[in-house]
C-alpha positions as a Markdown table, in Angstrom:
| # | Residue | x | y | z |
|---|---|---|---|---|
| 1 | Met | 1.7 | -1.6 | -46.7 |
| 2 | Lys | 3.1 | 0.8 | -49.3 |
| 3 | Gly | 4.6 | 0.4 | -52.7 |
| 4 | Ser | 4.2 | -1.8 | -55.7 |
| 5 | Tyr | 5.0 | -5.5 | -55.9 |
| 6 | Lys | 5.7 | -7.8 | -58.8 |
| 7 | Val | 4.0 | -11.2 | -58.5 |
| 8 | Lys | 4.8 | -14.3 | -60.5 |
| 9 | Val | 2.7 | -17.4 | -60.0 |
| 10 | Ser | 3.6 | -20.5 | -62.0 |
| 11 | Arg | 2.8 | -24.2 | -62.1 |
| 12 | Arg | 5.6 | -26.6 | -62.8 |
| 13 | His | 6.0 | -26.9 | -66.6 |
| 14 | Gly | 2.7 | -25.2 | -67.1 |
| 15 | Thr | 0.7 | -21.9 | -66.7 |
| 16 | Thr | 2.5 | -18.7 | -65.6 |
| 17 | Phe | 0.9 | -15.5 | -64.4 |
| 18 | Glu | 3.1 | -12.4 | -64.1 |
| 19 | Phe | 1.8 | -8.9 | -63.0 |
| 20 | Thr | 2.4 | -6.0 | -60.7 |
| 21 | Val | 0.1 | -5.0 | -57.8 |
| 22 | Arg | 0.2 | -1.2 | -57.2 |
| 23 | Arg | -2.5 | -0.5 | -54.7 |
| 24 | Asn | -4.3 | -2.0 | -51.8 |
| 25 | Ile | -7.3 | -3.1 | -54.0 |
| 26 | Thr | -6.8 | -4.7 | -57.4 |
| 27 | Ile | -9.9 | -5.9 | -59.3 |
| 28 | Val | -9.6 | -8.6 | -62.0 |
| 29 | Arg | -12.6 | -8.9 | -64.3 |
| 30 | Gly | -13.5 | -11.1 | -67.2 |
| 31 | Asp | -15.9 | -13.7 | -68.4 |
| 32 | Ser | -15.7 | -17.4 | -67.6 |
| 33 | Gly | -12.7 | -19.2 | -69.1 |
| 34 | Thr | -10.4 | -16.1 | -69.1 |
| 35 | Gly | -8.1 | -17.4 | -66.3 |
| 36 | Lys | -9.4 | -15.8 | -63.2 |
| 37 | Thr | -10.3 | -19.1 | -61.4 |
| 38 | Thr | -7.0 | -20.7 | -62.6 |
| 39 | Leu | -4.9 | -18.0 | -61.0 |
| 40 | Tyr | -6.9 | -18.1 | -57.8 |
| 41 | Asp | -6.7 | -21.9 | -57.6 |
| 42 | Met | -3.0 | -21.8 | -58.1 |
| 43 | Val | -2.5 | -19.4 | -55.2 |
| 44 | Ala | -5.0 | -21.4 | -53.1 |
| 45 | Asp | -3.1 | -24.6 | -53.8 |
| 46 | Tyr | 0.2 | -22.9 | -52.7 |
| 47 | Thr | -1.5 | -21.5 | -49.6 |
| 48 | Arg | -2.6 | -25.0 | -48.5 |
| 49 | Leu | 0.4 | -27.1 | -49.6 |
| 50 | Gly | 3.3 | -24.9 | -50.2 |
| 51 | Asp | 6.0 | -26.4 | -52.5 |
| 52 | Arg | 4.2 | -29.7 | -52.5 |
| 53 | Ser | 1.4 | -28.0 | -54.6 |
| 54 | Gly | 3.7 | -27.8 | -57.7 |
| 55 | Val | 3.0 | -24.1 | -57.7 |
| 56 | Thr | 5.7 | -21.5 | -57.3 |
| 57 | Val | 4.9 | -18.0 | -56.0 |
| 58 | Gln | 7.6 | -15.3 | -56.3 |
| 59 | Cys | 6.9 | -12.0 | -54.6 |
| 60 | Glu | 8.5 | -9.7 | -51.9 |
| 61 | Arg | 5.3 | -10.1 | -49.9 |
| 62 | Pro | 3.5 | -13.3 | -48.8 |
| 63 | Cys | 0.7 | -14.2 | -51.2 |
| 64 | Val | -2.3 | -15.9 | -49.6 |
| 65 | Ala | -5.7 | -17.1 | -50.9 |
| 66 | Leu | -8.7 | -16.3 | -48.7 |
| 67 | Thr | -11.3 | -19.1 | -48.5 |
| 68 | Asp | -15.0 | -18.6 | -48.1 |
| 69 | Ile | -15.1 | -20.7 | -44.9 |
| 70 | Asp | -14.5 | -18.6 | -41.8 |
| 71 | Trp | -12.8 | -15.8 | -43.8 |
| 72 | Arg | -13.0 | -13.4 | -40.8 |
| 73 | Asn | -10.7 | -15.5 | -38.6 |
| 74 | Gln | -8.4 | -16.3 | -41.5 |
| 75 | Leu | -8.1 | -12.6 | -42.4 |
| 76 | Ala | -7.4 | -11.7 | -38.8 |
| 77 | Gly | -4.2 | -13.7 | -38.9 |
| 78 | Ile | -2.9 | -12.2 | -42.1 |
| 79 | Ala | -0.8 | -9.0 | -42.2 |
| 80 | Gly | 1.5 | -7.3 | -44.7 |
| 81 | Ser | 0.4 | -9.7 | -47.4 |
| 82 | Ile | -1.2 | -9.8 | -50.8 |
| 83 | Val | -4.6 | -11.6 | -50.4 |
| 84 | Phe | -6.3 | -13.2 | -53.3 |
| 85 | Ile | -10.1 | -13.6 | -53.2 |
| 86 | Asp | -12.4 | -15.5 | -55.6 |
| 87 | Glu | -15.7 | -14.1 | -56.8 |
| 88 | Gly | -17.6 | -17.0 | -55.3 |
| 89 | Met | -17.0 | -15.7 | -51.8 |
| 90 | Glu | -20.5 | -15.1 | -50.4 |
| 91 | Asp | -19.6 | -12.0 | -48.3 |
| 92 | Leu | -17.5 | -10.3 | -51.0 |
| 93 | Pro | -20.1 | -7.6 | -51.9 |
| 94 | Ser | -20.9 | -6.9 | -48.3 |
| 95 | Glu | -20.3 | -3.8 | -46.1 |
| 96 | Cys | -18.7 | -6.1 | -43.4 |
| 97 | Phe | -16.1 | -7.4 | -45.8 |
| 98 | Ala | -15.3 | -3.8 | -47.0 |
| 99 | Ser | -14.9 | -2.8 | -43.3 |
| 100 | Ala | -12.4 | -5.7 | -42.8 |
| 101 | Val | -10.4 | -4.6 | -45.8 |
| 102 | Gly | -10.3 | -1.1 | -44.5 |
| 103 | Glu | -9.0 | -2.2 | -41.0 |
| 104 | Ser | -6.1 | -4.3 | -42.4 |
| 105 | Asp | -2.8 | -3.4 | -43.9 |
| 106 | Asn | -2.9 | -6.0 | -46.7 |
| 107 | Tyr | -3.2 | -5.6 | -50.4 |
| 108 | Tyr | -6.1 | -7.4 | -52.1 |
| 109 | Val | -6.5 | -9.0 | -55.5 |
| 110 | Ile | -10.2 | -9.6 | -56.1 |
| 111 | Phe | -11.6 | -11.7 | -58.9 |
| 112 | Thr | -15.2 | -10.4 | -59.6 |
| 113 | Arg | -17.7 | -9.3 | -62.2 |
| 114 | Ser | -19.6 | -7.3 | -59.6 |
| 115 | Glu | -19.1 | -3.6 | -58.9 |
| 116 | Leu | -18.3 | -4.0 | -55.1 |
| 117 | Ser | -19.7 | -0.5 | -54.3 |
| 118 | Tyr | -18.5 | -0.6 | -50.7 |
| 119 | Leu | -14.8 | -0.7 | -51.8 |
| 120 | Pro | -13.3 | 2.6 | -53.1 |
| 121 | Tyr | -11.0 | 1.2 | -55.7 |
| 122 | Ser | -9.2 | 3.1 | -58.5 |
| 123 | Ile | -10.3 | 3.1 | -62.1 |
| 124 | Asn | -6.6 | 2.4 | -62.9 |
| 125 | Glu | -6.6 | -0.8 | -60.9 |
| 126 | Val | -9.3 | -2.7 | -62.8 |
| 127 | Tyr | -7.8 | -5.3 | -65.0 |
| 128 | Lys | -8.5 | -8.2 | -67.4 |
| 129 | Ile | -6.3 | -11.2 | -68.1 |
| 130 | Lys | -4.3 | -11.2 | -71.3 |
| 131 | Thr | -3.1 | -14.7 | -72.5 |
| 132 | Ser | -0.2 | -15.6 | -74.8 |
| 133 | Gly | 0.2 | -19.3 | -74.8 |
| 134 | Lys | 0.9 | -20.5 | -71.3 |
| 135 | Tyr | 1.8 | -17.0 | -70.2 |
| 136 | His | -0.7 | -14.6 | -68.7 |
| 137 | Ser | -0.6 | -11.0 | -67.6 |
| 138 | Leu | -3.0 | -8.3 | -66.3 |
| 139 | Val | -3.9 | -5.4 | -68.6 |
| 140 | Pro | -6.0 | -2.3 | -67.7 |
| 141 | Met | -9.7 | -2.4 | -68.5 |
| 142 | Tyr | -9.7 | 1.4 | -68.9 |
| 143 | Lys | -7.1 | 3.2 | -70.8 |
| 144 | Glu | -6.5 | 6.9 | -71.2 |
| 145 | Gly | -8.4 | 8.1 | -74.3 |
| 146 | Glu | -10.6 | 5.0 | -74.3 |
| 147 | Gly | -13.6 | 6.0 | -72.3 |
| 148 | His | -12.1 | 8.6 | -70.0 |
| 149 | Arg | -9.8 | 11.5 | -70.1 |
| 150 | Tyr | -7.1 | 12.8 | -67.8 |
| 151 | Ser | -6.8 | 16.2 | -69.5 |
| 152 | Leu | -8.8 | 19.3 | -69.1 |
| 153 | Ser | -7.8 | 20.4 | -72.6 |
| 154 | Arg | -11.5 | 20.5 | -73.6 |
| 155 | Ala | -12.2 | 22.7 | -70.6 |
| 156 | Lys | -12.3 | 25.6 | -72.7 |
| 157 | Ala | -15.4 | 24.0 | -71.3 |
| 158 | Asn | -17.4 | 27.2 | -71.2 |
| 159 | Lys | -17.5 | 27.0 | -75.1 |
| 160 | Asp | -18.2 | 23.3 | -75.4 |
| 161 | Phe | -20.5 | 22.5 | -72.4 |
| 162 | Asp | -23.4 | 24.0 | -70.5 |
| 163 | Val | -22.6 | 22.2 | -67.2 |
| 164 | Leu | -19.5 | 21.2 | -65.3 |
| 165 | Leu | -20.6 | 18.4 | -62.9 |
| 166 | Thr | -18.5 | 17.5 | -59.8 |
| 167 | Glu | -19.1 | 14.6 | -57.4 |
| 168 | Asp | -18.7 | 16.7 | -54.3 |
| 169 | Ser | -20.4 | 19.8 | -53.0 |
| 170 | Lys | -17.5 | 21.4 | -51.2 |
| 171 | Ser | -14.0 | 22.3 | -52.2 |
| 172 | Gly | -14.1 | 20.9 | -55.8 |
| 173 | Leu | -17.4 | 22.6 | -56.6 |
| 174 | Gln | -16.3 | 25.8 | -54.9 |
| 175 | Phe | -13.1 | 25.9 | -56.9 |
| 176 | Phe | -14.8 | 25.5 | -60.3 |
| 177 | Glu | -17.6 | 27.9 | -59.4 |
| 178 | Ala | -14.9 | 30.5 | -58.7 |
| 179 | Arg | -13.0 | 29.7 | -61.9 |
| 180 | Phe | -16.1 | 30.0 | -64.1 |
| 181 | Asp | -17.8 | 32.8 | -62.2 |
| 182 | Gly | -19.4 | 35.2 | -64.7 |
| 183 | Glu | -19.2 | 32.8 | -67.6 |
| 184 | Lys | -22.0 | 30.8 | -69.2 |
| 185 | Leu | -20.8 | 27.5 | -67.9 |
| 186 | His | -22.9 | 26.4 | -64.9 |
| 187 | Cys | -21.3 | 24.3 | -62.1 |
| 188 | Glu | -23.3 | 21.7 | -60.3 |
| 189 | Ser | -22.7 | 18.8 | -57.8 |
| 190 | Ala | -24.1 | 15.3 | -58.1 |
| 191 | Gln | -23.6 | 15.1 | -54.3 |
| 192 | Ser | -21.5 | 11.9 | -54.6 |
| 193 | Asn | -19.9 | 9.6 | -57.1 |
| 194 | Thr | -22.7 | 7.1 | -56.7 |
| 195 | Lys | -25.2 | 9.7 | -58.0 |
| 196 | Ile | -23.4 | 10.9 | -61.1 |
| 197 | Leu | -25.2 | 8.4 | -63.5 |
| 198 | Asp | -28.6 | 9.4 | -62.0 |
| 199 | Trp | -27.8 | 13.0 | -62.7 |
| 200 | Leu | -26.8 | 12.3 | -66.2 |
| 201 | Cys | -29.9 | 10.3 | -66.9 |
| 202 | Ser | -32.1 | 13.1 | -65.7 |
| 203 | His | -30.3 | 15.7 | -67.7 |
| 204 | Asp | -29.8 | 13.8 | -70.9 |
| 205 | Asp | -30.0 | 16.9 | -73.2 |
| 206 | Asp | -27.4 | 19.0 | -71.3 |
| 207 | Pro | -23.8 | 19.1 | -72.7 |
| 208 | Val | -21.9 | 18.2 | -69.6 |
| 209 | Phe | -18.3 | 17.9 | -68.5 |
| 210 | Val | -18.0 | 15.4 | -65.6 |
| 211 | Ile | -15.1 | 15.5 | -63.3 |
| 212 | Ala | -14.7 | 12.9 | -60.5 |
| 213 | Asp | -11.9 | 11.2 | -58.4 |
| 214 | Gly | -10.6 | 8.3 | -60.4 |
| 215 | Ala | -8.9 | 6.9 | -57.2 |
| 216 | Ala | -12.3 | 5.7 | -56.0 |
| 217 | Phe | -14.4 | 5.6 | -59.1 |
| 218 | Gly | -13.8 | 2.0 | -60.1 |
| 219 | Pro | -17.2 | 0.7 | -59.0 |
| 220 | Tyr | -19.1 | 3.1 | -61.2 |
| 221 | Ala | -16.8 | 3.3 | -64.2 |
| 222 | Asp | -18.6 | 0.7 | -66.4 |
| 223 | Arg | -22.0 | 2.3 | -66.3 |
| 224 | Val | -20.8 | 6.0 | -66.5 |
| 225 | Leu | -18.4 | 5.3 | -69.3 |
| 226 | Lys | -21.0 | 3.3 | -71.2 |
| 227 | Tyr | -23.4 | 6.3 | -70.9 |
| 228 | Gln | -20.6 | 8.5 | -72.2 |
| 229 | Lys | -20.2 | 6.2 | -75.2 |
| 230 | Glu | -23.9 | 6.3 | -75.9 |
| 231 | His | -23.9 | 10.1 | -75.6 |
| 232 | Pro | -20.6 | 11.2 | -77.1 |
| 233 | His | -21.7 | 14.7 | -78.0 |
| 234 | Glu | -23.4 | 15.5 | -74.7 |
| 235 | Val | -21.1 | 13.9 | -72.1 |
| 236 | Thr | -17.3 | 14.0 | -71.5 |
| 237 | Val | -15.9 | 12.2 | -68.4 |
| 238 | Cys | -12.7 | 13.3 | -66.8 |
| 239 | Leu | -11.3 | 11.0 | -64.0 |
| 240 | Pro | -8.0 | 12.3 | -62.6 |
| 241 | Glu | -6.6 | 10.8 | -59.5 |
| 242 | Ser | -8.4 | 13.3 | -57.3 |
| 243 | Phe | -9.2 | 17.0 | -57.0 |
| 244 | Glu | -6.0 | 17.4 | -54.8 |
| 245 | Trp | -4.0 | 15.6 | -57.5 |
| 246 | Leu | -5.3 | 18.2 | -60.1 |
| 247 | Leu | -4.2 | 21.1 | -57.9 |
| 248 | Leu | -0.8 | 19.7 | -57.2 |
| 249 | Ser | -0.1 | 18.7 | -60.8 |
| 250 | Ser | -1.2 | 22.2 | -62.0 |
| 251 | Gly | 1.8 | 23.8 | -60.2 |
| 252 | Val | -0.5 | 26.0 | -58.1 |
| 253 | Val | 1.0 | 24.5 | -55.0 |
| 254 | Lys | 4.8 | 24.6 | -54.7 |
| 255 | Ala | 6.5 | 22.0 | -52.5 |
| 256 | Asp | 9.5 | 19.7 | -52.6 |
| 257 | Gly | 8.8 | 16.1 | -53.8 |
| 258 | Val | 5.4 | 16.8 | -55.4 |
| 259 | Glu | 6.3 | 15.3 | -58.7 |
| 260 | Glu | 7.5 | 12.1 | -57.1 |
| 261 | Asn | 4.3 | 11.8 | -55.1 |
| 262 | Leu | 2.1 | 12.3 | -58.1 |
| 263 | Ala | 4.0 | 9.9 | -60.2 |
| 264 | Ser | 3.9 | 7.0 | -57.7 |
| 265 | Pro | 1.3 | 7.6 | -55.0 |
| 266 | Glu | 1.5 | 3.9 | -54.0 |
| 267 | Asn | 4.9 | 4.7 | -52.5 |
| 268 | Tyr | 3.5 | 7.3 | -50.1 |
| 269 | Val | -0.1 | 6.1 | -49.2 |
| 270 | Asp | -0.2 | 3.6 | -46.4 |
| 271 | Ser | -3.0 | 1.0 | -47.0 |
| 272 | Ala | -3.5 | 0.6 | -43.3 |
| 273 | Lys | -4.5 | 4.3 | -43.0 |
| 274 | Tyr | -6.3 | 5.0 | -46.3 |
| 275 | Met | -8.9 | 2.9 | -48.2 |
| 276 | Ser | -8.0 | 4.5 | -51.6 |
Protein backbone atom coordinates (compact mmCIF):
# COMPACT_ATOMS: atom_id res chain seq x y z
CA MET A 1 0.00 0.00 0.00
CA LYS A 2 0.96 3.59 -0.62
CA GLY A 3 -0.62 6.93 0.12
CA SER A 4 -2.68 8.47 2.90
CA TYR A 5 -6.26 7.54 3.75
CA LYS A 6 -9.02 9.43 5.53
CA VAL A 7 -10.94 7.30 8.01
CA LYS A 8 -14.29 8.13 9.57
CA VAL A 9 -15.77 5.76 12.16
CA SER A 10 -19.13 6.66 13.68
CA ARG A 11 -21.87 5.06 15.72
CA ARG A 12 -25.42 5.89 14.78
CA HIS A 13 -26.46 9.11 16.58
CA GLY A 14 -23.31 8.86 18.71
CA THR A 15 -19.52 8.98 18.81
CA THR A 16 -17.54 9.88 15.69
CA PHE A 17 -13.81 9.50 15.06
CA GLU A 18 -12.23 11.17 12.03
CA PHE A 19 -8.54 11.08 11.16
CA THR A 20 -5.99 10.42 8.39
CA VAL A 21 -3.62 7.44 8.26
CA ARG A 22 -0.41 8.40 6.46
CA ARG A 23 2.00 5.49 6.91
CA ASN A 24 2.03 1.79 7.47
CA ILE A 25 2.32 2.12 11.26
CA THR A 26 0.25 4.60 13.27
CA ILE A 27 0.55 4.57 17.06
CA VAL A 28 -2.27 5.91 19.25
CA ARG A 29 -1.36 6.56 22.88
CA GLY A 30 -3.13 7.90 25.91
CA ASP A 31 -4.31 7.00 29.39
CA SER A 32 -7.44 4.98 30.15
CA GLY A 33 -10.64 6.79 29.31
CA THR A 34 -9.22 8.80 26.41
CA GLY A 35 -11.13 6.90 23.70
CA LYS A 36 -8.64 4.31 22.46
CA THR A 37 -10.75 1.30 23.43
CA THR A 38 -13.93 2.97 22.17
CA LEU A 39 -12.48 3.43 18.68
CA TYR A 40 -11.10 -0.11 18.58
CA ASP A 41 -14.39 -1.61 19.79
CA MET A 42 -16.33 0.28 17.13
CA VAL A 43 -14.12 -1.09 14.36
CA ALA A 44 -14.27 -4.56 15.94
CA ASP A 45 -18.08 -4.43 16.02
CA TYR A 46 -18.13 -3.41 12.37
CA THR A 47 -15.66 -6.19 11.50
CA ARG A 48 -17.94 -8.82 13.07
CA LEU A 49 -21.40 -7.50 12.21
CA GLY A 50 -21.07 -5.01 9.38
CA ASP A 51 -24.02 -2.62 9.07
CA ARG A 52 -25.91 -4.54 11.78
CA SER A 53 -23.41 -3.23 14.32
CA GLY A 54 -24.80 0.29 14.11
CA VAL A 55 -21.29 1.48 13.21
CA THR A 56 -20.38 3.16 9.93
CA VAL A 57 -16.83 3.06 8.58
CA GLN A 58 -15.91 5.32 5.69
CA CYS A 59 -12.55 4.82 4.00
CA GLU A 60 -11.12 4.00 0.56
CA ARG A 61 -9.55 0.89 2.09
CA PRO A 62 -11.17 -1.86 4.19
CA CYS A 63 -10.81 -1.27 7.94
CA VAL A 64 -10.50 -4.42 10.04
CA ALA A 65 -9.99 -5.07 13.76
CA LEU A 66 -7.48 -7.79 14.59
CA THR A 67 -8.44 -9.99 17.54
CA ASP A 68 -6.06 -11.64 19.98
CA ILE A 69 -7.38 -15.11 19.20
CA ASP A 70 -5.47 -16.75 16.34
CA TRP A 71 -4.27 -13.39 15.01
CA ARG A 72 -1.72 -15.03 12.69
CA ASN A 73 -4.35 -16.82 10.61
CA GLN A 74 -6.59 -13.78 10.63
CA LEU A 75 -3.77 -11.51 9.43
CA ALA A 76 -2.78 -14.00 6.72
CA GLY A 77 -6.16 -13.41 5.10
CA ILE A 78 -5.98 -9.60 5.17
CA ALA A 79 -4.35 -7.55 2.41
CA GLY A 80 -4.50 -3.94 1.29
CA SER A 81 -6.37 -2.94 4.45
CA ILE A 82 -6.07 -0.74 7.52
CA VAL A 83 -5.78 -3.05 10.51
CA PHE A 84 -6.71 -1.86 14.02
CA ILE A 85 -5.04 -3.56 17.00
CA ASP A 86 -5.89 -3.14 20.68
CA GLU A 87 -3.13 -2.82 23.30
CA GLY A 88 -4.41 -5.92 25.08
CA MET A 89 -3.17 -8.24 22.33
CA GLU A 90 -0.63 -10.47 24.05
CA ASP A 91 1.85 -10.77 21.16
CA LEU A 92 1.82 -7.08 20.26
CA PRO A 93 5.30 -6.28 21.69
CA SER A 94 6.86 -9.43 20.22
CA GLU A 95 9.37 -9.88 17.42
CA CYS A 96 7.08 -12.39 15.69
CA PHE A 97 4.31 -9.81 15.43
CA ALA A 98 6.71 -7.21 14.04
CA SER A 99 7.87 -9.75 11.47
CA ALA A 100 4.26 -10.38 10.39
CA VAL A 101 3.72 -6.63 9.97
CA GLY A 102 6.85 -6.37 7.83
CA GLU A 103 5.72 -9.19 5.55
CA SER A 104 2.29 -7.68 4.84
CA ASP A 105 1.12 -4.79 2.68
CA ASN A 106 -1.40 -3.47 5.22
CA TYR A 107 -1.40 -0.28 7.25
CA TYR A 108 -1.72 -0.67 11.03
CA VAL A 109 -3.35 1.53 13.67
CA ILE A 110 -2.06 0.30 17.03
CA PHE A 111 -3.41 1.41 20.41
CA THR A 112 -0.67 1.07 22.98
CA ARG A 113 1.21 2.72 25.82
CA SER A 114 4.25 0.49 25.22
CA GLU A 115 7.25 1.43 23.08
CA LEU A 116 7.04 -1.56 20.68
CA SER A 117 10.77 -1.48 20.00
CA TYR A 118 10.57 -4.11 17.24
CA LEU A 119 8.48 -1.79 15.04
CA PRO A 120 10.32 1.10 13.34
CA TYR A 121 7.57 3.71 13.37
CA SER A 122 7.91 7.42 12.71
CA ILE A 123 7.97 10.05 15.43
CA ASN A 124 5.41 11.90 13.28
CA GLU A 125 2.93 9.03 13.44
CA VAL A 126 2.48 8.88 17.21
CA TYR A 127 -0.87 10.39 18.20
CA LYS A 128 -3.23 11.03 21.07
CA ILE A 129 -7.00 11.39 20.84
CA LYS A 130 -8.51 14.87 21.01
CA THR A 131 -12.18 15.06 22.03
CA SER A 132 -14.72 17.77 21.35
CA GLY A 133 -18.16 16.59 22.45
CA LYS A 134 -18.99 13.44 20.52
CA TYR A 135 -16.34 14.17 17.89
CA HIS A 136 -12.82 12.79 18.17
CA SER A 137 -9.65 13.25 16.14
CA LEU A 138 -6.00 12.25 16.31
CA VAL A 139 -3.40 14.91 17.08
CA PRO A 140 0.40 14.42 17.06
CA MET A 141 2.10 13.63 20.35
CA TYR A 142 5.28 15.40 19.21
CA LYS A 143 5.27 18.72 17.41
CA GLU A 144 8.06 20.65 15.80
CA GLY A 145 9.56 22.93 18.39
CA GLU A 146 8.07 20.90 21.25
CA GLY A 147 10.78 18.47 22.20
CA HIS A 148 12.50 17.99 18.86
CA ARG A 149 13.77 20.14 16.02
CA TYR A 150 13.82 19.73 12.26
CA SER A 151 16.28 22.51 11.64
CA LEU A 152 20.05 22.57 11.81
CA SER A 153 19.96 26.29 12.50
CA ARG A 154 21.82 25.68 15.75
CA ALA A 155 24.47 23.71 13.92
CA LYS A 156 26.68 26.59 13.97
CA ALA A 157 27.12 23.57 16.21
CA ASN A 158 30.86 23.93 16.54
CA LYS A 159 30.16 27.06 18.63
CA ASP A 160 27.35 25.64 20.77
CA PHE A 161 28.28 21.97 21.24
CA ASP A 162 31.27 19.78 21.93
CA VAL A 163 29.83 16.63 20.31
CA LEU A 164 27.61 15.86 17.33
CA LEU A 165 26.10 12.42 17.98
CA THR A 166 24.70 10.26 15.15
CA GLU A 167 22.87 6.96 15.40
CA ASP A 168 24.92 5.20 12.70
CA SER A 169 28.62 4.66 12.18
CA LYS A 170 28.67 4.77 8.39
CA SER A 171 27.51 7.38 5.88
CA GLY A 172 25.92 9.81 8.34
CA LEU A 173 28.90 9.85 10.68
CA GLN A 174 31.35 10.08 7.77
CA PHE A 175 29.46 13.02 6.28
CA PHE A 176 29.52 15.05 9.50
CA GLU A 177 33.14 14.13 10.25
CA ALA A 178 34.10 15.54 6.86
CA ARG A 179 31.97 18.64 7.37
CA PHE A 180 33.52 19.49 10.76
CA ASP A 181 37.04 18.27 10.03
CA GLY A 182 39.56 20.55 11.66
CA GLU A 183 37.01 22.22 13.93
CA LYS A 184 36.53 21.73 17.64
CA LEU A 185 33.22 19.85 17.25
CA HIS A 186 33.80 16.13 17.73
CA CYS A 187 31.56 13.66 15.87
CA GLU A 188 30.64 10.34 17.47
CA SER A 189 28.26 7.46 16.82
CA ALA A 190 25.95 5.87 19.36
CA GLN A 191 26.03 2.77 17.07
CA SER A 192 22.21 2.58 16.85
CA ASN A 193 19.09 4.55 17.73
CA THR A 194 18.50 2.15 20.64
CA LYS A 195 21.76 3.27 22.27
CA ILE A 196 21.39 7.05 22.05
CA LEU A 197 19.92 7.40 25.54
CA ASP A 198 22.64 5.23 27.08
CA TRP A 199 25.29 7.40 25.41
CA LEU A 200 23.67 10.57 26.72
CA CYS A 201 23.41 9.21 30.26
CA SER A 202 27.08 8.29 30.27
CA HIS A 203 28.16 11.72 28.92
CA ASP A 204 25.82 13.93 30.90
CA ASP A 205 28.23 16.87 31.08
CA ASP A 206 28.95 17.09 27.34
CA PRO A 207 27.03 19.68 25.30
CA VAL A 208 25.75 17.44 22.50
CA PHE A 209 23.74 17.84 19.32
CA VAL A 210 21.90 14.58 18.55
CA ILE A 211 20.76 13.76 15.03
CA ALA A 212 18.76 10.60 14.27
CA ASP A 213 16.25 9.32 11.73
CA GLY A 214 12.78 10.45 12.80
CA ALA A 215 11.21 7.89 10.42
CA ALA A 216 12.11 5.06 12.82
CA PHE A 217 12.61 6.88 16.13
CA GLY A 218 9.08 6.58 17.50
CA PRO A 219 9.87 3.81 20.03
CA TYR A 220 12.63 5.87 21.66
CA ALA A 221 11.18 9.38 21.46
CA ASP A 222 9.60 9.56 24.92
CA ARG A 223 12.74 8.76 26.88
CA VAL A 224 15.20 10.71 24.72
CA LEU A 225 13.03 13.83 24.54
CA LYS A 226 12.38 13.63 28.27
CA TYR A 227 16.14 13.55 28.80
CA GLN A 228 16.50 16.60 26.55
CA LYS A 229 13.87 18.41 28.61
CA GLU A 230 15.77 17.60 31.79
CA HIS A 231 19.08 18.79 30.25
CA PRO A 232 18.08 21.74 28.04
CA HIS A 233 21.51 23.37 28.09
CA GLU A 234 23.47 20.22 27.29
CA VAL A 235 21.27 18.34 24.81
CA THR A 236 19.54 19.29 21.54
CA VAL A 237 17.77 16.56 19.58
CA CYS A 238 17.20 16.88 15.84
CA LEU A 239 14.97 14.24 14.22
CA PRO A 240 14.61 14.78 10.46
CA GLU A 241 13.00 12.07 8.36
CA SER A 242 16.37 10.49 7.61
CA PHE A 243 19.94 11.31 6.65
CA GLU A 244 18.98 10.86 3.00
CA TRP A 245 16.07 13.27 3.54
CA LEU A 246 18.54 15.86 4.83
CA LEU A 247 20.76 15.51 1.77
CA LEU A 248 17.86 15.73 -0.67
CA SER A 249 16.21 18.69 1.07
CA SER A 250 19.51 20.58 1.18
CA GLY A 251 19.68 20.80 -2.60
CA VAL A 252 23.02 18.96 -2.77
CA VAL A 253 21.39 16.33 -4.99
CA LYS A 254 19.55 17.62 -8.06
CA ALA A 255 16.77 15.47 -9.52
CA ASP A 256 13.25 15.86 -10.89
CA GLY A 257 10.44 15.24 -8.42
CA VAL A 258 12.56 15.54 -5.27
CA GLU A 259 10.34 18.17 -3.64
CA GLU A 260 7.22 16.08 -4.19
CA ASN A 261 8.87 13.00 -2.72
CA LEU A 262 10.05 14.88 0.35
CA ALA A 263 6.70 16.54 0.94
CA SER A 264 4.67 13.30 0.74
CA PRO A 265 6.89 10.23 1.18
CA GLU A 266 3.80 8.10 1.87
CA ASN A 267 2.87 8.42 -1.82
CA TYR A 268 6.14 6.80 -2.93
CA VAL A 269 7.09 4.29 -0.22
CA ASP A 270 5.41 0.89 -0.58
CA SER A 271 4.59 -0.61 2.83
CA ALA A 272 4.98 -4.11 1.37
CA LYS A 273 8.67 -3.40 0.69
CA TYR A 274 9.73 -1.07 3.50
CA MET A 275 9.02 -1.21 7.23
CA SER A 276 9.47 2.55 7.69
